[in-house]
C-alpha positions in Angstrom: 0.0 0.0 0.0 1.1 3.6 -0.7 2.3 5.2 2.5 2.2 9.0 2.0 4.0 9.7 5.3 7.0 7.6 4.3 7.2 9.2 0.8 7.0 12.7 2.3 9.7 11.8 4.8 11.9 10.4 2.0 11.4 13.6 -0.1 12.2 15.8 2.9 15.3 13.8 3.6 16.3 14.0 0.0 15.9 17.8 0.1 17.9 18.0 3.3 20.7 15.8 1.9 20.9 18.0 -1.2 21.0 21.1 0.9 23.8 19.7 3.0 25.7 18.6 -0.2 25.3 22.1 -1.6 26.4 23.8 1.5 29.5 21.6 2.0 30.6 20.7 -1.5 30.3 23.8 -3.6 32.6 26.7 -4.1 31.4 30.1 -5.2 31.9 31.0 -8.8 34.4 33.8 -8.6 33.1 36.2 -11.2 34.5 39.7 -11.3 32.4 42.8 -12.0 33.0 46.2 -13.5 31.2 49.5 -13.7 28.4 49.6 -16.2 29.2 51.9 -19.1 25.8 53.7 -19.1 24.5 53.5 -15.6 27.8 54.2 -13.9 26.6 55.0 -10.4 23.9 52.4 -9.9 24.8 49.2 -11.8 27.7 46.9 -12.4 28.3 44.4 -15.2 29.3 40.9 -14.4 32.5 39.4 -15.8 33.0 36.1 -17.5 30.9 33.2 -16.3 32.6 30.7 -14.0 33.0 27.2 -15.2 31.4 26.0 -12.0 28.0 27.3 -13.0 27.5 24.7 -15.7 29.3 21.9 -13.8 26.7 22.1 -11.0 23.7 22.2 -13.3 22.7 18.6 -12.6 22.4 19.2 -8.9 20.2 22.3 -9.5 18.0 20.2 -11.8 17.6 17.4 -9.3 17.0 19.8 -6.3 14.3 21.8 -8.1 12.5 18.7 -9.4 12.5 17.2 -5.9 11.1 20.4 -4.4 8.3 20.6 -7.0 7.4 16.9 -6.5 7.3 17.5 -2.7 5.0 20.5 -3.2 2.7 18.4 -5.5 2.6 15.6 -3.0 1.6 17.8 -0.1 -1.2 19.3 -2.2 -2.4 15.8 -2.9 -2.6 15.1 0.8 -4.9 18.0 1.4 -7.6 16.5 -0.8 -10.5 15.1 1.2 -10.7 11.4 0.6 -14.4 11.2 1.2 -15.0 13.6 -1.8 -17.0 12.1 -4.7 -14.6 13.6 -7.4 -11.4 12.6 -5.7 -9.9 11.0 -8.8 -10.7 14.0 -10.9 -9.0 16.5 -8.5 -6.0 14.3 -8.0 -5.6 14.1 -11.8 -5.8 17.9 -12.0 -3.2 18.3 -9.3 -0.9 15.8 -10.9 -1.3 17.4 -14.3 -0.4 20.8 -12.9 2.5 19.3 -11.0 3.7 17.7 -14.3 3.4 21.1 -16.1 5.4 22.7 -13.3 8.2 20.1 -13.5 8.3 20.4 -17.3 8.4 24.2 -17.1 11.3 24.0 -14.6 13.2 21.5 -16.8 12.7 23.8 -19.8 14.0 26.7 -17.8 17.1 24.7 -16.7 17.9 23.6 -20.2 17.5 27.1 -21.6 19.8 28.4 -18.8 22.5 25.8 -19.6 22.3 26.8 -23.3 22.4 30.5 -22.4 25.4 30.0 -20.1 27.4 28.2 -22.8 26.8 30.7 -25.6 28.9 33.9 -26.2 26.1 35.9 -27.8 22.7 36.1 -26.1 19.4 36.7 -27.9 16.2 37.8 -26.4 13.3 35.4 -26.2 10.3 37.7 -25.8 11.1 40.6 -23.6 14.0 38.8 -21.8 16.7 36.1 -22.3 15.2 32.6 -22.6 15.9 31.4 -19.0 14.4 34.6 -17.6 11.4 34.3 -19.8 10.8 30.7 -18.6 11.2 31.9 -15.0 8.9 34.9 -15.2 6.1 33.4 -17.4 6.5 29.8 -16.2 8.0 29.3 -12.8 6.2 32.3 -11.3 2.8 31.7 -13.0 2.3 27.9 -13.0 1.7 27.7 -9.2 -1.3 30.0 -9.9 -2.9 27.0 -11.4 -2.7 25.2 -8.1 -4.3 28.3 -6.5 -7.1 28.2 -9.1 -7.8 24.5 -8.4 -7.9 25.1 -4.7 -10.2 28.2 -4.9 -12.5 26.7 -7.5 -12.9 23.3 -5.7 -12.5 24.3 -2.1 -16.0 23.2 -1.0 -16.1 20.3 -3.3 -12.7 18.6 -2.9 -11.0 20.0 0.2 -13.7 20.7 2.8 -16.8 18.6 2.4 -19.5 16.9 4.5 -18.2 15.6 7.8 -15.1 17.8 7.9 -17.1 20.9 7.5 -19.7 19.8 10.0 -17.0 18.9 12.6 -15.4 22.3 12.2 -18.7 24.1 12.5 -19.8 22.0 15.5 -16.4 22.6 17.3 -16.7 26.3 16.9 -20.3 26.4 18.0 -19.6 24.2 21.1 -16.7 26.4 22.2 -18.9 29.5 21.7 -21.7 27.9 23.9 -19.1 26.9 26.6 -17.7 30.5 26.7 -21.1 32.1 27.2 -22.1 29.8 30.0 
């Protein structure tokens, strides 16, 4: 049988292990900076990219994917199991989680390509990795919010759970007035 608690514990331990690995095993990319030719007083321009940026790309990909999978798993736990449409909501959450992972992977691949090129073209209003981040990584979680708001009374708080919450609050109110 699928034990959610053990899977979440494994995911959390994996995140902790990756954080410890990153904190103890990485050196900072020593990139120099110079004064910007136009905005002299307020901005600096970065120097050549460090080789370490691309070398540690795999670790960033794994860490980000594990964090998104953990987020999706915790959202799945919040679904009320007595709901009539539980399979439908779980499919929606898994689909958005998959879109989120694919968006993150696309951003990571575009960043690796961007970091290895000497000339950088704009993709929309920004360079490709920034476009993926702004229009993907920041906006895709809004789909989780839409699912939660649209289906709150149907999939997250239904029947017995709502009655228990209402009865608990009314009982405590009666006890306080007596």
